[in-house]
N, C-alpha and C positions, 0 to 999 in steps of 0.2 A: 382587138389590140395587136399591135405589131410585136413579133418575137425578136426583132432586131431594130437597131437604131444607127444613124449616121453621125459621125463626128467629122467635122471639117478641119483641115489642117490650117492653122493660122498663118503659115508661111506661103504655101502654094495653093490652098483652097481644095485640094484632093479630098474626097469624102471616103472615109473608112468605115465599112459596115462592122458593127459590134453586135454579137449575139447577146441579148439581155440576160440569158440564162447563165452567162459566165460572169455577170456583174452584180455584186451585192452592195459594194460601196465604191466611192471614187478611187480608193486606194487599189482596188482590183484592176483599175485601168492605167495607173501611172507606174513607170513611164511605158508608153508604147509608141513605136515609131510610126510615122506616116509612111504608108507603103509606096508613096511616090517620091518624096524628097528626103525621107529618113529622119526629118526633125522629130524629137521626142516631144510628146505632149506633156505639159506640166500640170500641176494640180490646178493652177489658175485657169488653164485651157479647158480642162474637164469640167471645173465648176461653173465657168461661164456658160458652157453649152448645156450642162445638165438641167439648169433651170428652164431652158427653152424645150428640152426633150420632155421633162416632166409636165409642163403646160400642155404639149401636144398630146401626150398619153392621157392626161385627164380630160381634155376636150373630146377625145375619141371615146373614152369610157362614158362620159356624160351623155354624149350624142347617142349612145346605144340604150340608155335608160328609157323606160316606158312609164309615162306619167299618167 
């Protein structure tokens, strides 16, 4: 499982690497600026990408299970 994840800026598409150890809830991420264009990520931005990130992490974890 990955210790970091990428959030893509809705404005410019730049991907910001976020250490998962620093994130417990969405509120830990809001607001944070895009390192490329400076746009602040909103709660909606984080929520929309969080579902995709959770799905990816679950798939990785399930793929490591031995049946």
